[in-house]
C-alpha positions in Angstrom: -8.4 -29.1 54.4 -5.9 -29.1 51.6 -4.9 -25.5 52.1 -4.3 -25.8 55.8 -1.3 -28.0 55.6 2.3 -27.0 56.2 3.2 -24.7 53.3 6.3 -24.7 51.1 8.9 -22.4 52.5 12.5 -21.2 52.3 14.6 -20.9 55.4 17.8 -19.0 55.0 19.3 -17.2 58.0 23.0 -16.5 57.2 23.7 -14.5 60.4 27.0 -15.6 62.0 26.0 -15.8 65.7 28.9 -15.3 68.2 27.2 -16.4 71.5 28.7 -16.1 74.9 30.8 -13.9 77.1 34.3 -12.5 76.4 33.8 -12.6 72.6 34.4 -8.9 71.8 38.1 -9.4 70.9 36.7 -11.0 67.8 35.1 -7.7 66.7 38.0 -6.1 64.8 38.5 -9.2 62.6 34.7 -9.2 61.9 34.7 -5.5 60.9 37.8 -6.0 58.8 35.8 -8.3 56.5 33.8 -5.3 55.4 36.1 -2.3 55.8 37.6 0.3 58.1 34.9 3.1 58.2 32.3 2.1 60.7 29.0 3.8 61.6 28.5 3.1 65.3 24.7 3.3 66.1 23.4 3.2 69.6 20.6 4.6 71.8 20.9 6.4 75.1 23.7 6.3 77.5 23.5 2.8 78.8 26.5 1.5 76.7 28.6 4.3 78.2 27.6 3.5 81.7 28.2 -0.3 81.5 31.6 0.1 79.8 30.7 -1.4 76.5 31.2 1.9 74.6 34.8 2.2 76.0 35.6 -1.4 75.0 34.4 -0.8 71.4 36.2 2.5 70.9 39.4 1.1 72.4 39.3 -1.9 70.0 38.5 0.3 67.1 41.4 2.6 67.8 43.9 -0.2 68.2 42.9 -1.8 65.0 42.6 1.3 62.7 38.9 1.5 62.4 37.3 4.9 62.1 34.1 5.2 64.1 31.4 7.7 63.0 28.8 7.9 65.7 25.0 8.0 65.5 23.7 8.1 69.1 20.2 8.8 70.5 18.2 6.2 68.6 14.7 6.3 70.0 12.9 3.3 71.6 10.5 3.5 68.6 13.2 4.5 66.0 12.1 7.5 64.0 12.5 8.1 60.3 14.4 11.4 61.0 17.1 9.4 62.8 17.3 7.0 59.9 17.8 9.8 57.4 20.5 11.3 59.6 22.3 8.0 59.6 22.1 7.7 55.8 23.6 11.1 55.4 26.5 10.2 57.8 27.2 7.0 55.8 27.3 8.9 52.5 29.4 11.8 53.9 32.0 9.4 55.5 32.1 6.5 52.9 30.9 4.1 55.6 31.7 0.4 54.9 29.8 -1.3 57.7 27.3 -0.4 60.3 27.9 -1.5 63.9 24.6 -1.6 65.9 25.0 -1.7 69.6 21.7 -2.0 71.5 18.4 -3.7 71.3 15.8 -4.0 68.5 15.3 -0.3 68.1 19.0 0.4 67.4 19.3 -2.7 65.1 16.0 -1.8 63.2 17.3 1.8 62.7 20.6 0.4 61.4 18.8 -1.9 58.9 16.8 1.1 57.5 20.0 3.1 57.2 21.7 0.2 55.5 19.0 -0.1 52.9 18.5 3.7 52.6 22.2 4.1 51.7 21.6 2.4 48.4 17.9 3.3 47.8 17.3 5.8 45.0 14.0 6.8 46.7 13.7 8.4 50.2 13.6 5.4 52.6 10.2 6.3 54.0 8.7 6.1 50.5 10.2 2.5 50.4 8.8 1.6 53.8 5.4 3.1 53.2 5.0 1.3 49.9 4.7 -1.9 52.0 6.4 -4.1 49.3 9.6 -4.9 51.2 13.1 -4.1 50.0 15.0 -6.2 47.5 18.0 -3.9 46.8 21.5 -4.0 48.3 22.3 -2.8 51.8 25.4 -1.9 53.8 26.6 -4.9 55.9 25.4 -4.8 59.5 27.2 -6.2 62.6 25.2 -6.2 65.9 26.2 -6.3 69.6 22.9 -7.2 71.4 22.2 -5.5 74.7 18.5 -6.4 75.2 16.6 -9.7 74.7 13.4 -8.8 72.9 12.9 -8.3 69.2 15.0 -10.9 67.5 16.2 -8.3 65.1 19.7 -9.5 65.5 18.9 -12.6 63.4 16.2 -11.6 60.9 15.5 -9.3 57.9 12.8 -7.1 59.4 12.7 -3.5 60.8 10.0 -1.3 62.2 10.3 2.5 61.8 8.0 5.2 63.2 6.9 8.5 61.5 5.4 10.6 64.2 4.4 13.3 61.7 2.0 10.9 60.0 1.3 8.7 63.1 2.6 5.7 61.3 4.7 2.8 62.6 5.5 0.4 59.7 7.5 -2.7 59.2 9.6 -3.6 56.2 12.4 -5.9 55.3 14.6 -7.6 52.8 17.1 -10.4 52.5 20.1 -8.0 52.4 19.1 -6.4 55.7 19.8 -9.5 57.8 22.8 -8.8 60.0 26.0 -10.5 58.9 27.4 -11.1 62.4 25.7 -10.8 65.8 27.5 -10.9 69.1 25.1 -12.3 71.8 26.8 -11.8 75.2 24.3 -12.4 78.0 26.4 -10.3 80.4 25.6 -7.2 78.2 22.0 -7.6 79.5 22.9 -7.7 83.2 22.3 -3.9 83.6 18.9 -3.9 81.8 16.3 -2.4 84.2 13.4 -4.6 85.4 10.8 -2.9 83.4 12.7 -3.4 80.1 13.5 -7.0 81.0 9.8 -7.6 81.5 8.8 -5.7 78.3 11.4 -7.6 76.3 10.2 -10.9 77.6 6.6 -10.0 76.6 7.9 -9.1 73.2 9.5 -12.5 72.8 6.3 -14.2 74.1 4.2 -12.2 71.6 6.4 -13.2 68.6 5.9 -16.9 69.6 2.1 -16.5 70.1 1.6 -14.6 66.8 3.2 -17.5 64.9 1.6 -20.3 67.1 -2.0 -19.2 66.5 -2.4 -19.9 62.8 -5.0 -21.7 60.6 -2.3 -24.0 59.4 -2.3 -27.6 60.7 0.4 -30.2 60.5 3.0 -27.8 61.8 4.1 -29.8 64.9 7.7 -28.7 64.6 6.9 -25.0 64.6 4.3 -25.4 67.3 6.3 -27.6 69.7 9.4 -25.4 69.3 7.2 -22.4 70.1 5.8 -24.1 73.2 9.3 -24.9 74.5 10.5 -21.3 73.9 7.4 -19.9 75.7 8.1 -22.2 78.7 11.7 -20.9 78.5 10.5 -17.3 78.9 8.0 -18.2 81.6 10.8 -19.8 83.7 13.7 -17.4 83.1 12.1 -13.9 83.1 11.2 -14.0 86.8 14.7 -15.2 87.6 16.3 -12.3 85.7 13.9 -9.9 87.4 14.9 -11.3 90.8 18.7 -11.6 90.0 19.7 -9.4 87.0 23.1 -11.0 86.9 21.9 -14.6 86.6 23.9 -15.7 83.6 21.7 -18.7 82.6 18.5 -16.8 82.9 19.9 -14.0 80.7 21.4 -16.4 78.3 18.2 -18.3 77.8 16.1 -15.2 77.3 18.7 -13.9 74.8 18.7 -17.1 72.7 14.9 -17.4 72.9 14.7 -13.8 71.5 16.7 -14.8 68.4 14.9 -18.1 67.8 11.4 -16.7 68.3 11.7 -14.5 65.2 14.3 -15.8 62.9 11.7 -17.8 60.9 12.1 -21.0 62.8 8.6 -20.9 64.3 6.8 -19.1 61.5 7.9 -20.5 58.2 5.4 -23.0 56.6 2.5 -21.4 58.4 -0.3 -19.3 56.8 -1.7 -15.9 57.8 -0.6 -12.6 59.3 -0.2 -11.5 62.9 -2.9 -9.9 65.0 -1.6 -8.2 68.1 1.4 -6.5 66.4 -0.7 -4.5 63.9 -2.9 -3.3 66.8 0.1 -2.4 69.0 1.9 -0.6 66.2 -0.9 1.9 66.2 -0.7 2.4 70.0 3.1 3.1 69.6 2.5 5.3 66.5 0.0 7.5 68.3 1.4 7.4 71.9 5.0 6.3 71.5 4.6 3.6 74.2 7.0 0.7 74.9 6.2 -2.0 72.3 6.5 -5.0 74.6 4.1 -3.4 77.2 1.5 -2.7 74.5 1.7 -6.3 73.4 1.4 -7.6 76.9 -1.8 -5.5 77.4 -3.4 -6.5 74.1 -2.5 -10.2 73.9 -4.8 -11.8 76.6 -7.7 -9.6 75.5 -7.2 -10.6 71.9 -7.1 -14.2 72.9 -10.3 -13.9 74.8 -12.0 -12.0 72.0 -11.2 -14.6 69.3 -11.9 -17.7 71.5 -14.7 -19.7 69.9 -15.7 -23.2 68.9 -13.3 -23.0 66.0 -10.3 -21.8 68.0 -10.8 -23.4 71.4 -8.7 -26.5 70.5 -5.6 -24.5 69.9 -6.1 -22.4 73.0 -6.6 -25.5 75.1 -3.4 -26.9 73.7 -1.6 -23.6 74.6 -3.0 -23.9 78.2 -1.9 -27.5 78.6 1.4 -27.6 76.8 2.7 -24.1 77.8 1.2 -23.6 81.3 0.8 -27.3 82.4 -3.0 -26.8 83.0 -4.8 -30.0 83.7 -8.4 -29.6 82.6 -10.6 -31.9 80.5 -13.1 -29.3 79.4 -11.6 -27.5 76.3 -13.2 -24.1 77.0 -12.3 -24.1 80.6 -8.7 -25.1 79.8 -8.5 -22.3 77.2 -9.8 -19.7 79.6 -7.4 -20.8 82.3 -4.5 -20.5 79.8 -5.5 -17.0 79.0 -5.8 -16.1 82.7 -2.4 -17.7 83.3 -0.7 -15.4 80.7 -2.5 -12.3 82.1 -1.5 -13.2 85.7 2.1 -13.9 84.6 2.5 -10.4 83.0 1.0 -8.9 86.2 3.6 -10.8 88.3 6.4 -9.5 86.0 5.3 -6.0 87.0 3.8 -5.0 83.6 1.0 -2.4 83.7 -1.9 -4.2 82.2 -4.4 -1.4 81.3 -4.1 1.3 78.6 -4.8 4.2 81.0 -1.7 3.1 83.0 0.4 3.9 79.9 -1.4 7.1 79.1 -3.9 5.9 76.6 -7.6 6.7 76.7 -10.5 5.8 74.3 -10.5 9.0 72.2 -8.4 7.7 69.3 -9.6 4.1 69.3 -11.6 4.4 66.0 -8.7 6.1 64.2 -6.2 3.6 65.4 -8.4 0.7 64.5 -8.9 2.0 61.0 -5.1 2.4 60.6 -4.4 -1.1 61.9 -6.7 -2.5 59.1 -5.2 -0.2 56.5 -1.6 -1.0 57.4 -1.9 -4.8 57.5 -3.9 -7.8 56.2 -5.5 -8.3 59.7 -9.0 -8.2 58.2 -8.3 -10.8 55.6 -5.5 -13.2 56.7 -5.3 -13.1 60.5 -5.9 -16.2 62.6 -9.4 -14.8 63.1 -9.9 -11.9 60.7 -10.5 -8.6 62.6 -12.2 -5.5 61.3 -12.0 -2.0 62.8 -15.0 -2.6 65.0 -13.4 -5.7 66.4 -10.2 -3.9 67.1 -12.0 -1.1 68.9 -13.7 -3.7 71.1 -10.3 -5.2 72.0 -8.9 -1.8 72.8 -11.9 -1.1 75.0 -11.3 -4.4 76.8 -7.9 -3.0 77.7 -9.2 0.0 79.5 -9.8 -1.9 82.8 -8.3 -4.9 84.5 -9.5 -8.2 83.2 -10.7 -11.6 84.6 -11.1 -14.5 82.2 -12.3 -17.3 84.5 
């Protein structure tokens, strides 16, 4: 069909990536491009335990940078923390934001950067679901977790626990200017976070891969290669957290999975992320875990005569499954993904992460309201479909 071909697209990702170890001495010159007053944004205490915080503060002191700190960014960053950061920026005439952490810290920093200039309260902007076209403070990132790809894209996801909403927004000026990707900064990431981060990378690839668009071989084959990269390297990193090559490959896969490379030119909206955002909004669970639980069940739910070809391709090209029968191949591919997540130590049922069935209806309605999942997903899903998928996640699954 005419409308299923590769679409016209723009691809502009101006982030200056500084990849590799021992690059932090370049930080002062990078910050100097933007100014001397720096908002340092980070999460818990991990950057203090691993020595990164000390390195950054020493460099800042030596080079005349003033650090204003915003610590304690939550794993699902909250709007209250964003507002606090905006106030700090305004009170201290901040020139540049330095985000040190994973996707949560970087997403929070992006919302602060936009909110600094926004005339409206930043939650009003986010909740309007129209993106952000205004100016933003420049952002520099030091990545400490391979997962979201936020270090090289324009998007951010912010939670409002008062309204049980977790919403994404973005804009061209929210793309980080410079990102330091040092794999050694992920050596101390715990196993559960390494696994959850890898599931997040995998999910970004799957969301773009399963699309009604045809003729997108570049995007699809790049996605397959990146999926195989995660499959190979996550278990190595779990076994040996200081394996440089495993950490490096996961880190670079994280960036490439969501910088537009695998999604531009393809139609449609994502399926598992809108469903997971409601799990996180209502229960504040780890994003990557929620995605791992949902993804195989979603795959099985949307498997049909229309979709079986793509699922068989996924099984053969990603998992190396040799099977002539399309439906059998597809089911084996779904099972392989499920078994892989189990092998990585990920809890694969909702009750294991504290979620029972009582809010399924409400969450399903919200997922439909907050996204175009019912109109533009690979297979359109209505509230009843989403409830059925949630229910499939209550117990362990077998697909073949």
